[in-house]
Legacy VTK file of the C-alpha trace (Angstrom):
# vtk DataFile Version 3.0
C-alpha trace
ASCII
DATASET POLYDATA
POINTS 183 float
151.020 94.863 59.464
148.033 96.959 60.318
144.820 95.703 61.840
141.566 96.956 63.267
141.163 95.927 66.880
137.465 96.837 66.920
136.186 93.229 67.101
138.693 92.347 69.823
137.725 95.325 71.968
134.053 94.385 71.619
134.752 90.796 72.664
136.950 91.558 75.678
134.336 94.011 76.948
131.634 91.308 76.734
134.063 88.999 78.578
134.238 91.480 81.455
137.649 92.953 80.680
137.942 96.722 80.390
139.207 97.376 76.842
140.274 100.931 77.769
142.672 99.604 80.414
144.123 97.073 77.936
144.552 99.796 75.316
146.282 102.063 77.838
148.527 99.218 79.043
149.560 98.579 75.429
150.253 102.296 74.919
147.659 102.714 72.193
145.525 105.828 71.747
141.980 105.600 73.150
140.533 106.392 69.698
141.303 102.819 68.567
138.192 101.846 70.540
135.860 104.143 68.617
137.080 104.057 65.017
136.738 100.740 63.142
138.745 102.182 60.248
141.762 103.049 62.396
144.549 100.586 61.734
147.219 99.697 64.271
150.410 97.642 63.966
149.697 93.946 64.373
152.381 93.760 67.051
150.166 96.092 69.121
147.174 93.870 68.440
149.223 90.902 69.631
150.257 92.733 72.812
146.609 93.565 73.489
145.510 89.941 73.019
148.365 88.718 75.244
147.369 91.227 77.930
143.763 90.047 77.688
144.886 86.397 77.968
146.632 87.241 81.245
143.170 87.843 82.687
142.907 84.058 82.742
141.535 83.009 79.352
144.172 81.272 77.254
141.760 81.001 74.300
140.817 84.678 74.128
142.294 85.151 70.639
140.247 82.260 69.228
137.126 83.356 71.106
137.443 86.965 69.935
137.848 85.844 66.327
134.947 83.410 66.605
132.699 86.194 67.942
133.805 88.753 65.350
131.520 89.882 62.578
133.639 90.235 59.442
131.895 93.575 58.793
133.548 95.017 61.922
136.918 94.809 60.180
136.206 98.147 58.517
136.830 98.570 54.812
138.603 95.204 54.551
135.620 93.457 56.112
133.175 95.224 53.813
135.218 94.156 50.766
135.011 90.534 51.939
131.309 90.640 52.880
130.413 92.398 49.639
131.652 89.496 47.527
128.736 87.539 46.032
130.412 84.109 46.356
132.878 82.425 48.682
135.409 82.213 45.862
135.160 85.950 45.282
135.415 86.609 49.033
138.652 84.614 49.132
139.889 86.519 46.066
139.058 89.791 47.856
141.075 88.685 50.882
144.106 87.807 48.767
143.837 90.912 46.590
143.267 93.480 49.340
145.277 91.896 52.156
148.494 93.792 51.310
146.711 97.116 51.872
145.865 96.047 55.418
148.836 93.853 56.276
152.540 94.431 55.796
154.012 91.661 57.978
152.350 88.594 56.580
150.740 87.190 53.508
147.591 85.384 52.401
147.030 83.063 49.454
144.718 80.297 48.294
146.035 76.836 47.346
143.787 74.654 45.191
143.743 70.895 45.735
141.264 69.564 43.187
137.794 70.386 44.453
139.226 71.574 47.783
140.898 74.873 48.530
143.144 75.915 51.363
143.088 79.501 52.615
146.609 80.191 53.855
147.987 83.003 56.014
151.415 83.419 57.575
153.037 86.036 59.739
156.700 86.881 59.367
158.912 86.851 62.461
156.505 84.783 64.549
157.273 83.723 68.095
155.160 82.511 71.032
153.856 86.055 71.660
151.865 85.705 68.410
149.866 82.693 69.634
146.707 84.639 70.448
146.930 86.596 67.199
147.387 83.415 65.140
144.262 81.832 66.615
142.337 85.099 66.253
143.149 85.130 62.517
142.356 81.409 62.171
138.870 81.847 63.626
138.307 84.956 61.479
139.124 82.804 58.447
136.555 80.231 59.601
134.024 83.068 59.857
134.706 84.060 56.247
133.948 80.522 55.033
130.855 80.433 57.237
129.484 83.455 55.367
128.845 81.049 52.471
128.818 77.619 54.107
126.592 78.520 57.052
127.184 78.920 60.790
127.621 75.207 61.496
130.558 74.721 59.106
133.875 73.720 60.728
137.204 72.884 59.139
138.297 69.264 59.438
141.925 70.365 59.655
143.867 73.587 60.034
147.493 74.589 60.171
148.805 77.264 62.485
152.117 78.877 63.311
151.011 78.984 66.946
151.727 76.390 69.579
149.143 73.705 70.163
145.582 74.693 70.883
143.630 72.746 73.486
140.121 71.939 72.283
137.481 73.842 74.225
133.729 73.601 73.954
133.356 77.391 73.820
135.521 77.614 70.678
132.863 75.763 68.730
134.087 76.885 65.303
137.196 74.709 65.843
135.375 71.820 67.533
136.672 68.597 66.023
139.305 70.424 63.978
142.746 68.828 63.838
145.243 71.687 64.185
148.785 71.089 63.019
151.627 73.423 63.868
153.649 74.621 60.885
156.674 76.837 60.504
156.507 80.163 58.668
157.254 79.963 54.970
LINES 1 184
183 0 1 2 3 4 5 6 7 8 9 10 11 12 13 14 15 16 17 18 19 20 21 22 23 24 25 26 27 28 29 30 31 32 33 34 35 36 37 38 39 40 41 42 43 44 45 46 47 48 49 50 51 52 53 54 55 56 57 58 59 60 61 62 63 64 65 66 67 68 69 70 71 72 73 74 75 76 77 78 79 80 81 82 83 84 85 86 87 88 89 90 91 92 93 94 95 96 97 98 99 100 101 102 103 104 105 106 107 108 109 110 111 112 113 114 115 116 117 118 119 120 121 122 123 124 125 126 127 128 129 130 131 132 133 134 135 136 137 138 139 140 141 142 143 144 145 146 147 148 149 150 151 152 153 154 155 156 157 158 159 160 161 162 163 164 165 166 167 168 169 170 171 172 173 174 175 176 177 178 179 180 181 182
């Protein structure tokens, strides 16, 4: 799986953590901090989020995703933001996801008038917790592009261990999060 870590680097810097030191600790090239189009293995992204969480913020993955502008995800983000409707944005995610991700999958399940945006990682363990909540809050941001900034999911499913509700992760405030196994 390949990801842009641009939005994460921007968030950790605002949180007072030096992104260059995290990048060096995770043995990534410094150019990942200056090129939004540069893709890195998701395992590296996970290591970076775990390293950032060791600075004392166990919700850093969720907070970084909540703060991310979908447009900062490079080409993938522009494909999503360029969709004229939420339905077409979700279609863009499903259609283009394989070009940006090789260790997981995304799909949409319809349930009458409701839809469920689904994403799973393969080979998930506890080290993926921050990454799972980062992706979950990015998905909320995609829906908020159409539904508005106050929209929150009533329920969500995650491969990560339980998430303690925090007031600063407002996009998940009141959301019931159920842990599920990878499919």
